[in-house]
LUMKE-36195 format. One record per residue (C-alpha): residue in three letters; x, y, z. Coordinates in pm, whole numbers, plus 50000, padded with zeros to 5 digits. Example, Ala and Ser with C-alpha at 12.3 -4.5 7.8 and 13.67 -1.06 7.14 Angstrom:
2
Ala512304955050780Ser513674989450714
***
This chain:
288
Met388094844659938Val388064807559865Asn391424795559739Arg390664779359404Thr394044762059409Val392374737159644Pro391414707559422Lys387824695759443His388924660759534Val390594674859847Val387354691559958Arg385374659959874Arg387784638260073Ala387494661360375Phe383714657960381Asp383814620660311Arg386044616760616Ala383744638760823Ala380534620160734Ala380634595561025Thr381074622761289Tyr379164650961120Asp375814646961295Ser377324645561644Ser379284678061594Ala377174698961356Ala375104719361603Val375904752361433Gln375164737261091Arg371744726261215Glu371124760861357Ile371974776061020Cys369584752060846Asp366874762661092Arg367624799261017Leu367394792460644Ala364094774160692Ala362604804160875Phe363924826860599Val362344804560332Ala359024801560516Leu358474838660459Arg358994833360087Leu356524804360078Ala353694821860263Ser352024833059941Ala353684809359692Pro351914781759496Pro352844745359575Leu356264734859449Glu356814701459277Arg360594696059255Ile363214709759494Ile366954702859512Asp368854702859838Ala372194712559682Gly374884700759921Cys372524680560142Gly375164665260370Thr373564639160596Gly370044652260536Tyr369034675760817Gly367814702060570Leu365744676560382Asp363514671160685Leu362974708660709Leu362134710260340Ala359694681360374Arg357814700860639Leu357914733460443Cys356894717260112Pro355234683860193Gln353954679259839Ala357344684159671Arg359634657459530Leu363024662959694Ile366374656559529Ala369264651159771Leu372414662759594Asp375924661059738Phe379354655159585Ala380624635159885Pro379474598759848Ala379924591760220Met377464619460306Leu374824604160078Ala375524569960230Arg374714584160574Leu371524598560431Ala370484563960314Thr370674550760672Ala369154580960842Gly365974562960946Pro362204566760905Gly362064601561056His363774615960751Ala362264625360418Gln362734599860141Pro364504619959870Val366044609559541Pro369834607959601Leu372174622959342Cys375974624359371Ala377044654259164Asp379014686659153Leu377124719259215Glu379164735258936Ala377924709458680Leu374424697858770Pro373224667158572Leu369704681358543Ala367704695058252Gly367304732458214Gly364124746658365Ser363284714058543Ile363384725258908Asp360984747359106Ala363414757159383Val366994751759498Trp367874749959868Ser371564751359957Ser372894753860312Leu376654757360371Ala377764743160038Leu378244772459799Gln381224786359990Trp383244757159852Cys382284766159493Glu383194792159234Pro380194815959265Ala379714822458893Leu379704785358807Ala377404773559085Leu374934802359056Gly374934798658679Glu373934762258719Phe371214771058968Ala369814796458721Arg369964771258438Val368054743158611Leu365394765658770Arg362144771658587Pro361254808058514Gly359974823058838Gly361784796859048Glu363924806359346Ala367254796859500Trp367424798059881Ile371004799760001Ala372894799560329Thr376614804860281Leu379554819260473Gly381284852860459Pro384884863660518Arg384644867660896Thr384044830460944Leu386434816761209Trp388084850861248Glu388974842561610Leu390994812861489Arg392854833861233Asp393574859761500Ala394904834261748Phe397174817861492Thr398834850961409Ala400664846261739Val401994812661615Asp402814813761243Asp401884828160902Ala400064797160771Glu396494797660638His394374782160913Ala390914793460801Ile389784800660447Arg388504835660375Phe385154832260202His383524857159965Pro381674887260112His377934893060090Glu378404919159816Arg380264894659593Trp377434869359615Ile374844895859526Ala376914907459227Glu377464871759105Ala373754863959143Val372794893758930Ala375404884058670Ala373904848958658Gly370504863958576Phe368914863158921Glu366904889959095Pro367984891259462Val364664893959646Ala365824890360009Ala369134889560193Asp370574889560543Asn374044887560700Phe374734880961068Pro376974859861294Val376154825261429Phe378404809661692Ala379794775461765Val380914772762127Ala382964749062341Pro384444749562692Asp388024747662565Leu390004752762247Arg390804716162193Gln387114707162186Leu386274736861964Leu388894727161706Arg387814690761722Asp384224700761644Ile385314722961354Lys387434695261205Ser384804668261254Ile382354686161022Gly384934690160746Ala385154727960792His388834731060875Ser391344748960654Leu392024733560315Gly394224761560187Ala397444755259999Gln399374774960263Arg397944755960560Arg400264742560827Arg401014705960760Glu402964696261071Pro401374693861418Leu401834721761667Gly404484716661931Arg403654720362299Ala405014755762320Ala403144767162007Trp399914751562134Lys400254770562461Val400704803162269Leu397604795162062Glu395524787062369Thr396624818762546Arg395744840662247Tyr392364823862193Glu391514828862561Thr391154866062487His387944857062301Arg386314837862589Arg382744849962649Asp381084860862971Asp379274827362986Gly382644809863008Leu382594794662657Leu384994799262367Pro383254810362045Ala383914803961678Thr382084828061448Tyr380264816961134Asp379594847760919Leu376194837260787Ile374834850560458Leu371214842760364Leu369964849060011Ala366714844459822Leu367314847259448Lys364534846759190Lys364884836558828Pro362794861658630Ala359614848358474Gln360854863058145Ala364304870658011Ala365864899458201Ser366134932458016Gly369034944158234Gly369404958558580Ala369544942858921Gly366814934859168Ser366844949659513Ala368084931559821Ala367384938160184Ala370234954560374Pro372154931160605Glu370794932760958Gly373724918261152Thr377444923461181Thr380174905961372Asp382124925261631Asp385774919261701
***
């Protein structure tokens, strides 16, 4: 699970530093946004027009363009707690949607209760305490509104954890919450889970050095308190490379797994009387 001993300012600093290189290295993040958009499109097929939507954890704005196409009539709010990410959004160019920028914490949204029609959040909630962030989503949504979420599960970067076991005992990849924890926290926050999926998405590179560079350049490297703080020596690096080679695919590329969780959560039109909604069974699993 996420190590809550990691201060928020450390996470914010990591993404501020990654802002300049994020777009050039975020292929898997864009793929996940595309997957979330397809997931959401099914929800919108019979829905009335939406007026106000938050992109909670918008990064440099790729998801905002998808939202603008899905909901062209909606006013979009671009929310991120990393100022450098929002600064990149401001210079993204005319091809991007023109949202209202808001620098804020997902666990303390500066928005009135019941003021939002939908919340979109792609690869941001895994850095939050589930109860706090989902509670805020439920608070700001109008009755009947939905939260559309893409987050990460515990098998994210499992190949990296496996390879580092041959080197040391440090924490090199954070273990995120499982699908079941997110469903339970959503129900506790007052949501009805109306759709869910869980399957692997892969980042790939020709060699380990490039793969690790791409992971670090999007701010997704380990931030754990037990992470290794000194650089690897030549001998340790060779051990790491050799172990990671056991994961090389038939197409010649090295993979890094992102354990993708997709959720659609509905705020009941009236106060809940107890009990949980039903969620679709996960359709994908990650193989060792």
